[in-house]
N, C-alpha and C positions, 0 to 999 in steps of 0.2 A: 765615502758613504753616501754622499748626496747623489753621485752619478749612479750608484747601485739602486738607490730608491727610485730614481727617475726611470731607470730601465724597467724596474718592476711595475711602475705605474703605467708605462707605455704598453707592456705586455698585457696588463689588466684591461686597458682601454681596447686593445685589439681583440681580446677575448669577449668582452661585453658587447662589442660592435656586432658580433655574430649571433647574439640573442634574438629571439623573436620580438616583434613589436609588442606583443602582449606582455612578455616578461619585462621588457624595458619600461613599460608604463607602470608595472607593479613596483619596480625599483624607484621610479619617479615618485610614486605615492609615499614610499618609505622615506626617501630623501627629503621630500617636502615636509613631512612630519617632523623630522629631526632638525633640519636647519631653520625652519620657521616657527614651529610650535614649541620646540624644546629650546633651541639656541637663539631664537628670535633674530635671525640674520638681517641686519640693516632695517629692522622693523621701524625704528624712529625715522630713518631717511624716507622709507616708502610711504609711511602715513603722513609725514609732513609734506612731501611732494604732492600727494593726492589731495590733502586738505587745502593747500594753497592753490592747486590747479582747479579745484571744483568747490569754491567757497559756498556755493548755493546748496550743495548736497548735505543731507543729514548724515550724522556719524554712522548710522547703520549701513547706509549706502557705501560710504567710504570703506568700512570694514569688509563689506561684501566684495567690492572691487579688489581690495588687497588680497583677500582669500583666493579669488580666482587668479590673480597675478602670481601668487606663490606657486600654484599648480602649473601655470604656463611657464614659469621660470625653470622649474625642474624638468618639465617635459622637454624644453628646448635643450637642456644639457644632454639628456639621453638620446634625443633625436640627432644631435650633432655627433655624438659618439658613434651612432649607427651609420653615419655617412662614410665611415672608414671602409665598410664592406657592402654598401648599398648597391643594388643593380640599377642599370638605367631604366628598366621597365618599372621597377618599384618606385623610383624617383618620379617618373613621368605620371604615374597613377595618383600622386599625392598633391598635384597642383591643378587648379583650374586657371587658365591664363586668358586675359583679354589683351591681346598683343597685336591686333591688326595694324596698329600704327607703326610697329617695328617693320612689318613687311612693306609698308608704304615707303618708308625711308630707305630700306635696304634695296628696293628696286631702283632707287636714285643713287645708290652707292654712297650714302651719306653717313658719316660718323655721327654719333649721338652722345651727349652728356646726360647721364641719368643720376638723379639725386633722390635719396631715400632716407628714412629714419629707422630706428631700431624697433620695427614692427614684425611680429611673427618670428619665424625661424629664418633669419637672413642668410645663415650658412647653407641651409638646405636649398633656399631659393637660388643662390649662386650656382650650385651644381645643376639644378634643374635648368636654368637658363643656358648653361654651357652645353647641355645635351639638346635642348629644344630649338635654340635659335641659330641662324646662320652667322650671326655676328661673332667676331672675336670679343670675348669678355675681358675687360681690364678693370680690376677691382682694387681700390685704394684701401689700405688697412694699416693697423698698428702692429708692429712686430712684438713678439713676446720676449721677455728678458731671458728666459731659459731656452738655450739653443736646441735642446733635444725636443722640447714641446713645440717650439717654433717649427722645426722640421716636420714633426708629426702632423701638425695642423696644416702646414703648407702642402704636404703630400695629399691630404684630404681635399683641400680647397682647389688644387690644380689637377686632380685626377682625370677630369674630362676636358681639360684644355684651357681653363681660366688662367689669365696672366695676373699675378698678384704684385701690386706696387706699394712699397712702403710709403707712408705719408710724406716723409721728407723728400722723396723722389718724384712726387706726383706731378709737379709742373713740368719737369724735364721729360718724364715718360709720356705725358699727354701729347707732346708734339713729336714723339718718335714715329717714324714711318712703319707701317704694317702692311701685310700682304692683302688684307681684306678690310672692309669697314668694321669699326669697333664700337662697342658700348663702353664708355668711360664712366664707371659707377663709383659714386661717393656716398657714404652714409654720413649725414651732416647734422646730427643732433647731439654731439658731445658738448663739453664745456670748454670753450677756447679761452686764451689769455684775454682779459677784459680790455686791455689797451689796443688790441688789434681787431677786435670783433665788431661785427655789425650788430647794433642794438635795436631790439624791437620788443613788442609785447606778445608773449606766447603763453597760452594757458594761464592768463590773468597775472603774469609775472614779467618783470624786466628780464630779458633773456639775451645773452650774447650768442651770435652765430658765426661759425667759421666762414671766412670770406673766400676760401680756396675755390669753391664751386664757381663763384662769380668770376674770378680771375681766369680760371681754366676755360670756362665757357666763352668768355670774350676772346681769349687767345685763339681757340679753335674756331670760333664763330660758327659753332655747330648747334643744331636744334637741341633744346634742353627739355627733358621730360622728368616729371615727378613719378615715382613708382610707389604705389600703395600696396600693402599686404594685409589681408584679413584672414583670421583663423576660422576654420569651420567649427562652429559651436557644438556640433553633434558628433563629430568624428575626430578623435585626437590624432594629430600628425598630418592633417589635411588643411590645405591653404588655398586661397584665391588671391591673385594679384592682377593689377591693372596699371595703365599708364595714363597720365594727363599731360597735355602739352603746356609748358610754361612759356616758351618763346621759340620762334624759328630764327630770330635775328638778335642774338645777345648783345652785339656791339651797339645796336640802336636803342637799347632799353635804358631807362634811368639807372643810375648807380644803386645797386642792391635790390633792384626790382625782382631779379631771379630768386634771391634769398627770401624776400617777403612773400612771394607767391608759393615757394616751396613750403615755408613754415606754416602758411595758412592752410594749404592742402593737408599737411601732416596733422595739424590740429583737428581738422575735420575728421580724419580717420581715428584719432585718439578718442575724440568725443563719441564717435560711433561705436568703438570697441575698446574701452579704456584699459581693460586688463591685458591687452595685447601689446602694450608698450613696455619699455624697460624702465620701471619706476625705481629700481634700487640704485641707479646711478646718481651721483651728487651733481646734477646739472645746474643747480642754482647756487653754487658755492661762491660765485663771484658777484660783486655788486657793480652796477652800472657806474662808470666814471662820471664825475660831475661835469667834465667838459669832454665833448666828443669831437673828433675830426670830421671833416666833410664825408670821407669815405666810410665812416662808421654809422651814417644815417641814410635814410631813404631820400634819394634825390627827387625833388618835385620840379618838373619841367613846366615852364610857362607855355600855356596852350594858346595864348593870344597871337 
């Protein structure tokens, strides 16, 4: 019975993906009303995250950010379904890219480590980058528990040549040889195990950060870039993204410097466009341990 229902769901996703953008956003409006206005999906999590992140803001402002976030959340759901049947030209028309820095490093045949957060539609950006750039894209992700849905999403994500790497294989696959320079992309703003995380202050809260980016960057000794994504406030489904250099020499940086720079850049983008981030995730469910190991803190090097 479960397999039958899964097959029906997959056929429905394939059908909906062929709808026009206008029809998809109408469906998004309907879904937003039901899951947030009627069923109040993760409303407590969203509002608590916002209040703790922006303690200086009045409640009216918090509610307004939440309302915009609800719309952004359901828009991303239907935009992602649309990716099943999207054309390359349609995809290219939906992004404005500031990417000269990639051309600079590609001319030198350098691999790059790219770190990002859950800003905008990261699934759509993956496909755009695979079409637009000369680099081989290698994206680290979490596998889905349901094999049928996992295969459906993997087909969507890899249709233009992206290589998807399960998180548990990230380190090994980072050092695998490839035919051309690659972008090794990690989204690094989930909630890690507290005893292994790097701990810092992010959005006014004690926050643990996955250290995988730091370890992979040092192993490859490749330049590390932060990737920011901004949503177009006037046209649904349109985005702009850009890169900022974190370091060209990871092995020479203090321990966790890369993570500290990344999280500070991400915070700037969230403050700039707060409804564009994934607020429904329980990012602050873990508490900072009372005692931290040296590799869980920011190394301060003696400048004397």
